[in-house]
OpenMM code with the backbone's topology and positions (N, CA, C; nanometers):
from openmm import Vec3, app, unit

residues = "MET VAL LYS PRO PRO ASP PRO ARG SER ARG GLU GLU ARG LEU ALA ALA LYS LEU ARG GLU ASN LEU HIS ARG ARG LYS ALA GLN ALA ARG ALA MET GLY ALA LEU GLN ASP ILE GLY GLY GLN SER GLY GLU PRO GLU ASN ASP SER GLU ILE GLU SER GLY THR LEU SER ASN GLU ALA ARG GLU SER".split()
positions = [
    Vec3(4.8091, 9.9981, -6.1912),
    Vec3(4.6643, 10.0235, -6.1924),
    Vec3(4.5997, 9.9501, -6.3113),
    Vec3(4.4841, 9.9105, -6.2829),
    Vec3(4.4034, 9.8155, -6.3777),
    Vec3(4.3084, 9.9254, -6.4552),
    Vec3(4.3059, 9.9040, -6.5857),
    Vec3(4.2189, 9.9792, -6.6607),
    Vec3(4.0700, 9.9382, -6.6447),
    Vec3(3.9692, 10.0222, -6.6417),
    Vec3(3.8397, 9.9730, -6.6257),
    Vec3(3.7968, 9.9162, -6.7665),
    Vec3(3.7133, 9.8139, -6.7708),
    Vec3(3.6719, 9.7593, -6.8922),
    Vec3(3.5951, 9.8530, -6.9714),
    Vec3(3.6244, 9.8345, -7.1042),
    Vec3(3.5437, 9.9226, -7.2041),
    Vec3(3.4031, 9.8851, -7.2114),
    Vec3(3.3065, 9.9680, -7.1973),
    Vec3(3.1669, 9.9309, -7.1947),
    Vec3(3.1093, 9.8902, -7.3359),
    Vec3(3.1968, 9.9354, -7.4463),
    Vec3(3.1455, 9.8948, -7.5719),
    Vec3(3.1673, 9.7485, -7.6023),
    Vec3(3.0892, 9.6819, -7.6905),
    Vec3(3.0960, 9.5529, -7.7177),
    Vec3(3.2216, 9.5358, -7.8098),
    Vec3(3.2759, 9.4068, -7.8300),
    Vec3(3.3893, 9.3714, -7.9042),
    Vec3(3.3632, 9.4231, -8.0453),
    Vec3(3.2489, 9.3935, -8.1069),
    Vec3(3.2110, 9.4417, -8.2433),
    Vec3(3.2262, 9.5788, -8.2602),
    Vec3(3.1766, 9.6567, -8.1619),
    Vec3(3.1789, 9.8104, -8.1832),
    Vec3(3.3286, 9.8537, -8.1651),
    Vec3(3.4164, 9.7966, -8.0800),
    Vec3(3.5454, 9.8402, -8.0831),
    Vec3(3.6223, 9.8006, -8.2020),
    Vec3(3.5959, 9.6831, -8.2565),
    Vec3(3.6480, 9.6400, -8.3871),
    Vec3(3.6222, 9.7322, -8.5014),
    Vec3(3.4861, 9.7662, -8.5073),
    Vec3(3.4403, 9.8563, -8.6257),
    Vec3(3.4989, 9.9915, -8.6035),
    Vec3(3.5170, 10.0413, -8.4816),
    Vec3(3.5832, 10.1770, -8.4658),
    Vec3(3.7261, 10.1738, -8.5141),
    Vec3(3.7999, 10.0718, -8.4821),
    Vec3(3.9420, 10.0491, -8.5216),
    Vec3(3.9550, 10.0456, -8.6681),
    Vec3(3.8537, 9.9626, -8.7326),
    Vec3(3.8550, 9.9553, -8.8791),
    Vec3(3.8368, 10.0874, -8.9501),
    Vec3(3.7371, 10.1683, -8.9017),
    Vec3(3.7149, 10.3071, -8.9454),
    Vec3(3.8352, 10.4023, -8.9346),
    Vec3(3.9046, 10.3808, -8.8116),
    Vec3(4.0320, 10.4651, -8.7978),
    Vec3(4.1344, 10.4219, -8.9029),
    Vec3(4.1561, 10.2947, -8.9160),
    Vec3(4.2522, 10.2393, -9.0178),
    Vec3(4.2138, 10.2866, -9.1570),
    Vec3(4.0927, 10.2755, -9.1893),
    Vec3(4.0539, 10.3199, -9.3270),
    Vec3(4.0817, 10.4763, -9.3559),
    Vec3(4.0417, 10.5572, -9.2490),
    Vec3(4.0779, 10.7021, -9.2610),
    Vec3(4.2287, 10.7199, -9.2705),
    Vec3(4.3113, 10.6478, -9.1923),
    Vec3(4.4559, 10.6714, -9.2053),
    Vec3(4.5060, 10.6281, -9.3298),
    Vec3(4.4584, 10.5171, -9.3965),
    Vec3(4.5037, 10.4642, -9.5210),
    Vec3(4.4629, 10.5566, -9.6429),
    Vec3(4.3404, 10.6124, -9.6306),
    Vec3(4.2949, 10.7009, -9.7209),
    Vec3(4.3871, 10.8358, -9.7197),
    Vec3(4.4160, 10.8794, -9.5990),
    Vec3(4.5066, 10.9966, -9.5859),
    Vec3(4.6452, 10.9720, -9.6527),
    Vec3(4.6994, 10.8503, -9.6190),
    Vec3(4.8256, 10.8099, -9.6858),
    Vec3(4.8169, 10.8130, -9.8354),
    Vec3(4.7113, 10.7580, -9.8889),
    Vec3(4.7020, 10.7491, -10.0263),
    Vec3(4.6886, 10.8809, -10.0929),
    Vec3(4.6111, 10.9758, -10.0294),
    Vec3(4.6113, 11.1123, -10.0754),
    Vec3(4.7530, 11.1822, -10.0763),
    Vec3(4.8147, 11.1514, -9.9688),
    Vec3(4.9509, 11.2262, -9.9529),
    Vec3(5.0363, 11.1615, -10.0631),
    Vec3(5.0357, 11.0350, -10.0855),
    Vec3(5.1205, 10.9783, -10.1891),
    Vec3(5.0875, 11.0330, -10.3254),
    Vec3(4.9624, 11.0376, -10.3474),
    Vec3(4.9157, 11.0961, -10.4786),
    Vec3(4.9599, 11.2433, -10.5019),
    Vec3(4.9646, 11.3220, -10.3942),
    Vec3(5.0016, 11.4565, -10.3978),
    Vec3(5.1536, 11.4575, -10.4229),
    Vec3(5.2314, 11.3709, -10.3605),
    Vec3(5.3741, 11.3670, -10.3806),
    Vec3(5.4084, 11.3262, -10.5282),
    Vec3(5.3291, 11.2426, -10.5896),
    Vec3(5.3583, 11.2003, -10.7243),
    Vec3(5.3257, 11.3131, -10.8180),
    Vec3(5.2112, 11.3883, -10.7821),
    Vec3(5.1800, 11.5002, -10.8701),
    Vec3(5.2849, 11.6122, -10.8689),
    Vec3(5.3398, 11.6244, -10.7487),
    Vec3(5.4416, 11.7381, -10.7354),
    Vec3(5.5771, 11.6895, -10.7925),
    Vec3(5.6150, 11.5640, -10.7639),
    Vec3(5.7515, 11.5237, -10.8082),
    Vec3(5.7583, 11.4655, -10.9412),
    Vec3(5.6495, 11.4314, -11.0072),
    Vec3(5.6391, 11.3712, -11.1323),
    Vec3(5.6812, 11.2248, -11.1225),
    Vec3(5.7046, 11.1699, -11.2421),
    Vec3(5.7406, 11.0321, -11.2487),
    Vec3(5.8899, 11.0139, -11.2355),
    Vec3(5.9322, 10.9216, -11.1646),
    Vec3(6.0764, 10.9079, -11.1358),
    Vec3(6.1387, 10.8143, -11.2453),
    Vec3(6.0620, 10.7343, -11.3167),
    Vec3(6.1070, 10.6369, -11.3995),
    Vec3(6.1407, 10.4955, -11.3381),
    Vec3(6.1419, 10.4951, -11.2128),
    Vec3(6.1774, 10.3758, -11.1458),
    Vec3(6.0425, 10.2904, -11.1188),
    Vec3(6.0557, 10.1702, -11.1243),
    Vec3(5.9344, 10.0854, -11.1109),
    Vec3(5.8962, 10.0896, -10.9629),
    Vec3(5.7520, 10.0829, -10.9393),
    Vec3(5.7144, 10.0896, -10.7982),
    Vec3(5.7336, 9.9522, -10.7397),
    Vec3(5.7273, 9.8355, -10.8090),
    Vec3(5.7350, 9.7162, -10.7527),
    Vec3(5.8044, 9.6112, -10.8680),
    Vec3(5.8192, 9.4949, -10.8211),
    Vec3(5.8943, 9.3983, -10.9065),
    Vec3(5.7983, 9.3593, -11.0236),
    Vec3(5.6649, 9.3636, -11.0051),
    Vec3(5.5780, 9.3109, -11.1090),
    Vec3(5.5882, 9.3966, -11.2342),
    Vec3(5.6259, 9.5197, -11.2123),
    Vec3(5.6417, 9.6060, -11.3461),
    Vec3(5.7603, 9.5537, -11.4087),
    Vec3(5.8579, 9.5250, -11.3497),
    Vec3(5.9823, 9.4665, -11.4255),
    Vec3(5.9544, 9.3442, -11.4891),
    Vec3(5.9021, 9.2410, -11.4256),
    Vec3(5.8524, 9.1184, -11.4754),
    Vec3(5.7696, 9.1226, -11.5883),
    Vec3(5.6708, 9.2129, -11.5841),
    Vec3(5.5648, 9.2230, -11.6924),
    Vec3(5.6255, 9.2923, -11.8093),
    Vec3(5.7350, 9.3689, -11.7994),
    Vec3(5.7982, 9.4370, -11.9067),
    Vec3(5.7236, 9.5676, -11.9478),
    Vec3(5.6681, 9.6370, -11.8481),
    Vec3(5.5914, 9.7546, -11.8727),
    Vec3(5.6807, 9.8762, -11.8635),
    Vec3(5.8129, 9.8602, -11.8448),
    Vec3(5.9032, 9.9707, -11.8361),
    Vec3(5.9204, 10.0276, -11.9798),
    Vec3(5.9461, 10.1517, -11.9822),
    Vec3(5.9840, 10.2168, -12.1154),
    Vec3(6.1224, 10.1712, -12.1597),
    Vec3(6.1476, 10.2067, -12.2814),
    Vec3(6.2762, 10.1673, -12.3387),
    Vec3(6.3891, 10.2439, -12.2777),
    Vec3(6.3614, 10.3758, -12.2255),
    Vec3(6.4599, 10.4514, -12.1644),
    Vec3(6.4969, 10.3840, -12.0341),
    Vec3(6.4105, 10.3444, -11.9650),
    Vec3(6.4412, 10.2740, -11.8200),
    Vec3(6.5141, 10.1385, -11.8432),
    Vec3(6.4982, 10.0670, -11.9551),
    Vec3(6.5608, 9.9462, -11.9710),
    Vec3(6.7067, 9.9677, -12.0038),
    Vec3(6.7357, 10.0699, -12.0940),
    Vec3(6.8663, 10.1050, -12.1357),
    Vec3(6.9711, 10.1438, -12.0314),
    Vec3(6.9066, 10.2053, -11.9239),
    Vec3(7.0002, 10.2635, -11.8297),
    Vec3(7.0505, 10.1568, -11.7247),
] * unit.nanometer
topology = app.Topology()
chain = topology.addChain("A")
for resn in residues:
    res = topology.addResidue(resn, chain)
    for name in ("N", "CA", "C"):
        topology.addAtom(name, app.Element.getBySymbol(name[0]), res)
């Protein structure tokens, strides 16, 4: 079966998809923030730039 064409313009469809994506990312960020608040700091770097920049505490380097 063939889908009927969407009556909205391409720009409207793209704008709607961008809004959906933004809402999804904001929800993910809120969830991650809530998890960090609950779990506290793990002491592990979130990415390699923290290791390279030397922002780790002395406790984390010694282990």
